[in-house]
A tleap script that builds the chain and sets N, CA, C and O, in Angstrom:
source leaprc.protein.ff14SB
mol = sequence {
  NMET ARG GLU ALA MET ASP TYR ILE LEU ASP
  LEU GLU GLY ASN LYS VAL LEU ILE GLU ALA
  GLU GLN LYS ALA MET LYS GLN ASN LEU ALA
  GLU GLN TYR VAL ARG MET ARG LYS GLU LYS
  LYS MET THR GLN GLU GLN VAL SER GLN ARG
  SER GLY ILE PRO ARG SER ASN ILE ALA ARG
  PHE GLU SER GLY ARG TYR ASN PRO SER LEU
  GLU LEU MET VAL LYS MET ALA ALA ALA MET
  GLY MET LYS VAL GLN ILE GLN LEU VAL PRO
  ASP GLU ASN ALA LYS CALA
}
set mol.1.N position { 7.107 -7.073 -21.534 }
set mol.1.CA position { 8.196 -7.918 -21.208 }
set mol.1.C position { 8.269 -7.746 -19.349 }
set mol.1.O position { 8.859 -6.789 -18.848 }
set mol.2.N position { 7.867 -8.372 -18.849 }
set mol.2.CA position { 8.208 -8.533 -17.523 }
set mol.2.C position { 9.502 -7.757 -17.030 }
set mol.2.O position { 10.523 -7.589 -17.698 }
set mol.3.N position { 9.224 -7.229 -15.482 }
set mol.3.CA position { 11.041 -6.390 -15.314 }
set mol.3.C position { 11.496 -7.400 -14.811 }
set mol.3.O position { 10.832 -8.434 -14.734 }
set mol.4.N position { 12.437 -7.315 -14.474 }
set mol.4.CA position { 13.560 -8.446 -13.632 }
set mol.4.C position { 12.733 -8.295 -12.113 }
set mol.4.O position { 12.079 -7.395 -11.587 }
set mol.5.N position { 13.152 -9.734 -11.707 }
set mol.5.CA position { 12.482 -9.670 -10.337 }
set mol.5.C position { 13.847 -9.323 -8.960 }
set mol.5.O position { 14.995 -9.690 -8.714 }
set mol.6.N position { 13.264 -8.808 -8.633 }
set mol.6.CA position { 14.144 -8.279 -6.885 }
set mol.6.C position { 14.711 -9.610 -6.379 }
set mol.6.O position { 14.027 -10.589 -6.081 }
set mol.7.N position { 15.744 -9.544 -6.333 }
set mol.7.CA position { 16.491 -10.835 -4.883 }
set mol.7.C position { 17.135 -9.762 -4.215 }
set mol.7.O position { 17.267 -8.592 -4.574 }
set mol.8.N position { 17.619 -10.496 -2.911 }
set mol.8.CA position { 18.726 -10.204 -2.272 }
set mol.8.C position { 19.247 -11.569 -1.663 }
set mol.8.O position { 18.583 -12.605 -1.658 }
set mol.9.N position { 20.521 -11.430 -1.152 }
set mol.9.CA position { 21.116 -12.803 -1.055 }
set mol.9.C position { 21.335 -12.974 0.443 }
set mol.9.O position { 21.891 -12.108 1.118 }
set mol.10.N position { 20.851 -14.193 0.966 }
set mol.10.CA position { 20.672 -14.013 2.584 }
set mol.10.C position { 22.143 -14.167 2.794 }
set mol.10.O position { 23.031 -13.919 1.979 }
set mol.11.N position { 22.280 -14.690 4.222 }
set mol.11.CA position { 23.613 -14.916 4.848 }
set mol.11.C position { 24.503 -15.640 4.438 }
set mol.11.O position { 25.702 -15.359 4.424 }
set mol.12.N position { 23.810 -17.008 3.928 }
set mol.12.CA position { 24.739 -17.972 2.926 }
set mol.12.C position { 25.260 -17.634 1.779 }
set mol.12.O position { 26.316 -18.098 1.350 }
set mol.13.N position { 24.408 -16.628 1.083 }
set mol.13.CA position { 24.816 -16.667 -0.423 }
set mol.13.C position { 23.903 -16.727 -1.340 }
set mol.13.O position { 23.981 -16.434 -2.533 }
set mol.14.N position { 22.642 -17.298 -0.454 }
set mol.14.CA position { 21.413 -17.882 -1.682 }
set mol.14.C position { 20.624 -16.775 -1.867 }
set mol.14.O position { 20.151 -15.994 -1.042 }
set mol.15.N position { 20.529 -16.824 -3.357 }
set mol.15.CA position { 19.234 -15.655 -3.859 }
set mol.15.C position { 17.929 -15.818 -3.405 }
set mol.15.O position { 17.340 -16.875 -3.628 }
set mol.16.N position { 17.162 -14.494 -2.520 }
set mol.16.CA position { 16.128 -14.672 -2.064 }
set mol.16.C position { 15.062 -13.717 -3.013 }
set mol.16.O position { 15.208 -12.551 -3.380 }
set mol.17.N position { 14.011 -14.606 -3.247 }
set mol.17.CA position { 13.513 -13.212 -3.867 }
set mol.17.C position { 12.166 -12.453 -3.053 }
set mol.17.O position { 11.216 -12.986 -2.480 }
set mol.18.N position { 12.450 -11.182 -3.225 }
set mol.18.CA position { 11.674 -10.162 -2.356 }
set mol.18.C position { 10.687 -9.704 -2.793 }
set mol.18.O position { 10.057 -9.153 -1.890 }
set mol.19.N position { 10.103 -9.627 -3.934 }
set mol.19.CA position { 9.197 -9.114 -4.465 }
set mol.19.C position { 7.908 -9.200 -3.889 }
set mol.19.O position { 7.149 -8.230 -3.888 }
set mol.20.N position { 7.606 -10.309 -3.392 }
set mol.20.CA position { 6.376 -10.184 -2.507 }
set mol.20.C position { 6.552 -9.670 -1.132 }
set mol.20.O position { 5.472 -9.389 -0.611 }
set mol.21.N position { 7.512 -9.477 -0.443 }
set mol.21.CA position { 7.716 -9.017 0.443 }
set mol.21.C position { 7.380 -7.318 0.336 }
set mol.21.O position { 6.748 -6.602 1.112 }
set mol.22.N position { 8.032 -7.009 -0.877 }
set mol.22.CA position { 7.792 -5.675 -1.249 }
set mol.22.C position { 6.518 -5.117 -1.445 }
set mol.22.O position { 6.431 -3.903 -1.256 }
set mol.23.N position { 5.533 -5.717 -1.774 }
set mol.23.CA position { 4.171 -5.407 -2.495 }
set mol.23.C position { 3.543 -5.846 -0.951 }
set mol.23.O position { 2.655 -5.048 -0.650 }
set mol.24.N position { 3.683 -6.530 -0.258 }
set mol.24.CA position { 2.732 -6.849 1.007 }
set mol.24.C position { 3.225 -5.352 2.005 }
set mol.24.O position { 2.407 -4.528 2.415 }
set mol.25.N position { 4.757 -5.278 2.249 }
set mol.25.CA position { 4.894 -3.898 2.941 }
set mol.25.C position { 4.205 -2.569 2.366 }
set mol.25.O position { 3.625 -1.792 3.125 }
set mol.26.N position { 4.306 -2.332 0.874 }
set mol.26.CA position { 3.626 -1.067 0.021 }
set mol.26.C position { 2.173 -1.142 0.396 }
set mol.26.O position { 1.668 -0.187 0.986 }
set mol.27.N position { 1.268 -2.499 0.015 }
set mol.27.CA position { 0.192 -2.492 0.348 }
set mol.27.C position { -0.445 -2.245 2.362 }
set mol.27.O position { -1.515 -1.867 2.837 }
set mol.28.N position { 0.574 -2.592 2.846 }
set mol.28.CA position { 0.425 -2.336 4.230 }
set mol.28.C position { 0.738 -0.971 4.417 }
set mol.28.O position { 0.255 -0.702 5.517 }
set mol.29.N position { 1.080 -0.327 4.124 }
set mol.29.CA position { 1.939 1.280 4.179 }
set mol.29.C position { 0.297 1.919 3.804 }
set mol.29.O position { -0.285 2.666 4.591 }
set mol.30.N position { -0.272 1.505 2.547 }
set mol.30.CA position { -1.190 2.318 2.026 }
set mol.30.C position { -2.561 1.925 3.150 }
set mol.30.O position { -3.332 2.675 3.749 }
set mol.31.N position { -2.490 0.920 3.124 }
set mol.31.CA position { -3.585 0.873 4.296 }
set mol.31.C position { -3.330 1.338 5.547 }
set mol.31.O position { -4.420 1.728 5.966 }
set mol.32.N position { -2.482 1.518 6.393 }
set mol.32.CA position { -1.928 2.335 7.795 }
set mol.32.C position { -2.402 3.765 7.096 }
set mol.32.O position { -3.235 4.465 7.671 }
set mol.33.N position { -1.836 4.151 5.850 }
set mol.33.CA position { -1.673 5.656 5.549 }
set mol.33.C position { -3.394 6.340 5.415 }
set mol.33.O position { -3.830 7.474 5.612 }
set mol.34.N position { -4.068 5.022 4.982 }
set mol.34.CA position { -5.534 5.570 4.445 }
set mol.34.C position { -6.490 5.672 6.131 }
set mol.34.O position { -7.090 6.661 6.552 }
set mol.35.N position { -6.351 4.318 6.808 }
set mol.35.CA position { -6.683 4.351 7.965 }
set mol.35.C position { -6.622 5.626 8.643 }
set mol.35.O position { -7.625 6.236 9.013 }
set mol.36.N position { -5.266 6.076 8.823 }
set mol.36.CA position { -5.212 7.508 9.693 }
set mol.36.C position { -5.602 8.928 9.123 }
set mol.36.O position { -6.096 9.814 9.820 }
set mol.37.N position { -5.303 9.051 7.678 }
set mol.37.CA position { -6.225 9.775 6.685 }
set mol.37.C position { -7.553 9.983 7.287 }
set mol.37.O position { -7.843 10.964 7.973 }
set mol.38.N position { -8.584 8.717 6.907 }
set mol.38.CA position { -9.746 8.570 7.608 }
set mol.38.C position { -10.308 8.758 9.126 }
set mol.38.O position { -11.474 8.999 9.437 }
set mol.39.N position { -9.135 8.581 10.038 }
set mol.39.CA position { -9.350 8.929 11.688 }
set mol.39.C position { -9.337 10.023 11.698 }
set mol.39.O position { -10.291 10.587 12.233 }
set mol.40.N position { -8.363 10.744 11.173 }
set mol.40.CA position { -8.324 11.931 10.770 }
set mol.40.C position { -9.517 12.845 10.295 }
set mol.40.O position { -9.343 14.058 10.178 }
set mol.41.N position { -10.393 12.417 10.098 }
set mol.41.CA position { -11.504 13.125 8.847 }
set mol.41.C position { -10.569 14.148 8.145 }
set mol.41.O position { -10.686 15.368 8.256 }
set mol.42.N position { -9.646 13.516 7.423 }
set mol.42.CA position { -9.587 14.573 6.158 }
set mol.42.C position { -9.818 13.974 4.578 }
set mol.42.O position { -10.333 12.905 4.253 }
set mol.43.N position { -9.429 14.710 3.985 }
set mol.43.CA position { -9.819 13.921 2.332 }
set mol.43.C position { -8.283 13.775 1.967 }
set mol.43.O position { -7.319 13.824 2.731 }
set mol.44.N position { -8.312 13.586 0.624 }
set mol.44.CA position { -7.232 13.290 0.101 }
set mol.44.C position { -6.869 14.879 -0.432 }
set mol.44.O position { -5.684 15.162 -0.257 }
set mol.45.N position { -7.606 15.840 -0.985 }
set mol.45.CA position { -7.798 17.536 -1.297 }
set mol.45.C position { -7.121 17.760 -0.228 }
set mol.45.O position { -6.050 18.217 -0.628 }
set mol.46.N position { -7.109 17.712 0.835 }
set mol.46.CA position { -6.716 18.378 2.341 }
set mol.46.C position { -5.112 18.051 2.316 }
set mol.46.O position { -4.169 18.784 2.019 }
set mol.47.N position { -5.146 16.695 2.732 }
set mol.47.CA position { -3.560 16.461 2.496 }
set mol.47.C position { -3.019 16.726 1.395 }
set mol.47.O position { -1.793 16.768 1.500 }
set mol.48.N position { -3.392 16.919 0.401 }
set mol.48.CA position { -2.668 17.699 -0.773 }
set mol.48.C position { -2.542 18.711 -0.588 }
set mol.48.O position { -1.359 18.995 -0.402 }
set mol.49.N position { -3.284 19.614 -0.524 }
set mol.49.CA position { -3.032 21.111 -0.026 }
set mol.49.C position { -2.216 21.297 1.129 }
set mol.49.O position { -1.294 22.096 0.966 }
set mol.50.N position { -2.299 20.851 2.078 }
set mol.50.CA position { -1.460 21.008 3.351 }
set mol.50.C position { 0.285 20.498 2.793 }
set mol.50.O position { 1.300 21.113 3.119 }
set mol.51.N position { 0.260 19.380 2.000 }
set mol.51.CA position { 1.262 18.514 1.908 }
set mol.51.C position { 2.225 19.210 0.265 }
set mol.51.O position { 3.357 18.909 -0.113 }
set mol.52.N position { 1.570 19.842 -0.154 }
set mol.52.CA position { 2.075 20.348 -1.934 }
set mol.52.C position { 1.791 19.030 -2.875 }
set mol.52.O position { 1.369 19.047 -4.031 }
set mol.53.N position { 2.107 17.973 -2.143 }
set mol.53.CA position { 1.874 16.681 -3.196 }
set mol.53.C position { 0.453 17.023 -4.046 }
set mol.53.O position { -0.501 17.624 -3.553 }
set mol.54.N position { 0.515 16.547 -5.330 }
set mol.54.CA position { -0.803 16.614 -6.306 }
set mol.54.C position { -1.588 15.349 -5.622 }
set mol.54.O position { -1.077 14.319 -5.182 }
set mol.55.N position { -3.134 15.754 -5.658 }
set mol.55.CA position { -4.008 14.648 -5.275 }
set mol.55.C position { -3.709 13.634 -6.029 }
set mol.55.O position { -3.038 12.770 -5.466 }
set mol.56.N position { -4.034 13.415 -7.321 }
set mol.56.CA position { -3.481 12.252 -8.083 }
set mol.56.C position { -2.245 11.362 -7.436 }
set mol.56.O position { -1.992 10.184 -7.689 }
set mol.57.N position { -1.635 12.131 -6.649 }
set mol.57.CA position { -0.305 11.208 -6.483 }
set mol.57.C position { -0.584 10.337 -5.123 }
set mol.57.O position { -0.055 9.230 -5.027 }
set mol.58.N position { -1.462 10.869 -4.015 }
set mol.58.CA position { -2.316 10.502 -3.213 }
set mol.58.C position { -3.060 9.465 -3.637 }
set mol.58.O position { -2.645 8.318 -3.475 }
set mol.59.N position { -4.534 9.777 -4.376 }
set mol.59.CA position { -5.005 8.987 -4.829 }
set mol.59.C position { -4.305 7.573 -5.484 }
set mol.59.O position { -4.840 6.466 -5.419 }
set mol.60.N position { -2.583 7.945 -6.331 }
set mol.60.CA position { -2.621 6.276 -6.838 }
set mol.60.C position { -1.643 5.955 -5.737 }
set mol.60.O position { -1.273 4.785 -5.834 }
set mol.61.N position { -1.196 6.483 -4.903 }
set mol.61.CA position { -0.475 5.837 -3.571 }
set mol.61.C position { -1.809 5.392 -2.631 }
set mol.61.O position { -1.579 4.522 -1.792 }
set mol.62.N position { -2.464 5.644 -2.668 }
set mol.62.CA position { -3.982 5.030 -2.054 }
set mol.62.C position { -4.111 3.539 -2.462 }
set mol.62.O position { -4.149 2.557 -1.721 }
set mol.63.N position { -4.162 3.594 -3.653 }
set mol.63.CA position { -4.675 2.427 -4.440 }
set mol.63.C position { -3.147 1.671 -4.854 }
set mol.63.O position { -3.076 0.714 -5.625 }
set mol.64.N position { -2.508 2.016 -4.488 }
set mol.64.CA position { -1.474 0.977 -5.013 }
set mol.64.C position { -0.824 1.005 -6.011 }
set mol.64.O position { 0.072 0.180 -6.192 }
set mol.65.N position { -1.168 2.129 -7.059 }
set mol.65.CA position { -0.357 2.212 -7.980 }
set mol.65.C position { 0.825 2.913 -8.010 }
set mol.65.O position { 1.493 2.903 -9.044 }
set mol.66.N position { 1.252 3.626 -6.871 }
set mol.66.CA position { 2.327 4.257 -6.989 }
set mol.66.C position { 2.980 4.505 -5.480 }
set mol.66.O position { 2.312 4.755 -4.477 }
set mol.67.N position { 4.875 4.347 -5.547 }
set mol.67.CA position { 5.676 3.950 -4.819 }
set mol.67.C position { 5.843 5.262 -4.582 }
set mol.67.O position { 6.368 5.892 -5.500 }
set mol.68.N position { 5.358 6.220 -3.004 }
set mol.68.CA position { 6.117 7.194 -2.781 }
set mol.68.C position { 7.637 6.978 -2.294 }
set mol.68.O position { 8.162 5.990 -1.780 }
set mol.69.N position { 8.142 8.192 -2.618 }
set mol.69.CA position { 9.511 8.362 -1.787 }
set mol.69.C position { 9.361 8.490 -0.339 }
set mol.69.O position { 8.171 8.569 -0.034 }
set mol.70.N position { 10.046 8.531 0.516 }
set mol.70.CA position { 10.344 8.599 2.044 }
set mol.70.C position { 9.997 9.980 2.193 }
set mol.70.O position { 9.342 10.255 3.199 }
set mol.71.N position { 10.359 11.104 1.244 }
set mol.71.CA position { 10.129 12.449 1.532 }
set mol.71.C position { 8.747 12.641 1.232 }
set mol.71.O position { 8.133 13.381 2.001 }
set mol.72.N position { 8.006 12.033 0.092 }
set mol.72.CA position { 6.644 12.208 -0.008 }
set mol.72.C position { 5.725 11.587 1.338 }
set mol.72.O position { 4.548 11.890 1.536 }
set mol.73.N position { 6.154 11.094 1.798 }
set mol.73.CA position { 5.861 9.961 3.082 }
set mol.73.C position { 5.802 10.939 4.131 }
set mol.73.O position { 4.767 11.390 4.621 }
set mol.74.N position { 6.878 11.213 4.416 }
set mol.74.CA position { 7.117 12.207 5.386 }
set mol.74.C position { 6.086 13.719 5.337 }
set mol.74.O position { 5.324 13.917 6.283 }
set mol.75.N position { 6.152 14.771 4.116 }
set mol.75.CA position { 5.003 15.327 4.086 }
set mol.75.C position { 3.553 14.832 4.108 }
set mol.75.O position { 2.698 15.516 4.670 }
set mol.76.N position { 3.223 13.591 3.477 }
set mol.76.CA position { 1.981 13.567 3.580 }
set mol.76.C position { 1.658 13.171 5.216 }
set mol.76.O position { 0.556 13.397 5.717 }
set mol.77.N position { 2.633 12.632 5.865 }
set mol.77.CA position { 2.339 12.462 7.296 }
set mol.77.C position { 2.246 13.751 8.421 }
set mol.77.O position { 1.654 13.830 9.497 }
set mol.78.N position { 3.260 14.900 7.536 }
set mol.78.CA position { 3.443 15.971 8.674 }
set mol.78.C position { 1.867 16.735 8.325 }
set mol.78.O position { 1.247 17.234 9.264 }
set mol.79.N position { 1.207 16.780 6.687 }
set mol.79.CA position { 0.178 17.185 6.993 }
set mol.79.C position { -1.063 16.669 7.413 }
set mol.79.O position { -2.147 17.221 7.226 }
set mol.80.N position { -0.855 15.476 8.049 }
set mol.80.CA position { -1.756 15.010 8.738 }
set mol.80.C position { -1.659 15.304 10.490 }
set mol.80.O position { -2.604 15.079 11.246 }
set mol.81.N position { -0.366 15.827 10.919 }
set mol.81.CA position { -0.247 16.184 12.269 }
set mol.81.C position { 0.757 14.731 12.593 }
set mol.81.O position { 0.787 14.308 13.749 }
set mol.82.N position { 1.374 14.184 11.743 }
set mol.82.CA position { 2.249 12.973 12.095 }
set mol.82.C position { 3.460 12.723 12.032 }
set mol.82.O position { 4.076 13.743 12.342 }
set mol.83.N position { 4.099 11.938 11.804 }
set mol.83.CA position { 5.129 11.701 11.584 }
set mol.83.C position { 5.321 10.096 11.169 }
set mol.83.O position { 4.438 9.250 11.307 }
set mol.84.N position { 6.766 9.830 10.587 }
set mol.84.CA position { 6.826 8.536 9.788 }
set mol.84.C position { 7.836 8.026 10.638 }
set mol.84.O position { 8.806 8.740 10.894 }
set mol.85.N position { 7.731 6.789 11.150 }
set mol.85.CA position { 8.795 5.796 11.924 }
set mol.85.C position { 8.834 4.577 11.200 }
set mol.85.O position { 7.858 3.885 10.909 }
set mol.86.N position { 10.357 4.296 10.853 }
set mol.86.CA position { 10.664 3.056 10.338 }
set mol.86.C position { 11.580 2.246 11.454 }
set mol.86.O position { 12.370 2.956 12.077 }
set mol.87.N position { 11.565 1.285 11.669 }
set mol.87.CA position { 12.301 0.535 12.330 }
set mol.87.C position { 12.675 -0.701 11.481 }
set mol.87.O position { 12.027 -0.976 10.471 }
set mol.88.N position { 13.997 -1.640 12.006 }
set mol.88.CA position { 14.351 -2.578 11.290 }
set mol.88.C position { 14.240 -3.806 12.397 }
set mol.88.O position { 14.899 -3.619 13.419 }
set mol.89.N position { 13.578 -4.888 12.326 }
set mol.89.CA position { 13.427 -6.273 13.357 }
set mol.89.C position { 13.854 -6.980 12.937 }
set mol.89.O position { 13.892 -6.957 11.707 }
set mol.90.N position { 14.577 -8.288 13.784 }
set mol.90.CA position { 14.889 -9.732 13.315 }
set mol.90.C position { 13.849 -10.307 12.645 }
set mol.90.O position { 12.732 -10.381 13.157 }
set mol.91.N position { 14.143 -10.800 11.356 }
set mol.91.CA position { 13.071 -11.849 10.653 }
set mol.91.C position { 13.579 -12.932 11.387 }
set mol.91.O position { 14.705 -13.349 11.655 }
set mol.92.N position { 12.210 -13.331 11.681 }
set mol.92.CA position { 12.275 -14.859 12.489 }
set mol.92.C position { 12.212 -15.889 11.674 }
set mol.92.O position { 12.196 -17.033 12.128 }
set mol.93.N position { 12.177 -15.694 10.645 }
set mol.93.CA position { 12.380 -16.932 9.262 }
set mol.93.C position { 13.942 -16.853 8.866 }
set mol.93.O position { 14.466 -17.963 8.764 }
set mol.94.N position { 14.705 -15.849 8.646 }
set mol.94.CA position { 15.831 -16.084 8.518 }
set mol.94.C position { 16.780 -17.015 8.891 }
set mol.94.O position { 16.707 -17.322 10.081 }
set mol.95.N position { 17.687 -17.586 8.227 }
set mol.95.CA position { 18.427 -18.272 8.713 }
set mol.95.C position { 19.963 -17.401 9.195 }
set mol.95.O position { 20.513 -16.527 8.525 }
set mol.96.N position { 20.324 -17.825 10.253 }
set mol.96.CA position { 21.554 -17.453 10.963 }
set mol.96.C position { 22.877 -17.941 10.315 }
set mol.96.O position { 23.958 -17.676 10.841 }
savepdb mol mol.pdb
quit
């Protein structure tokens, strides 16, 4: 059985499916993370040891099968000498 799809309401009260956007954001985040880990020449095991996060969780996140909490993202970033930055930006396609 398929899980219920996620919707938000736009400014006019219409339902808007956000499942695809969530999937794209998660994939983009994982790709950024892997790119930065490799630029730092770190292995998943090194990030695991420094962050205290099981390597299996890191591997699942990198493959797109795990949706980490903000707390885990902060720990993984700190283990690589980085920090997480989140921004809200205007949606050019949103109706005003």
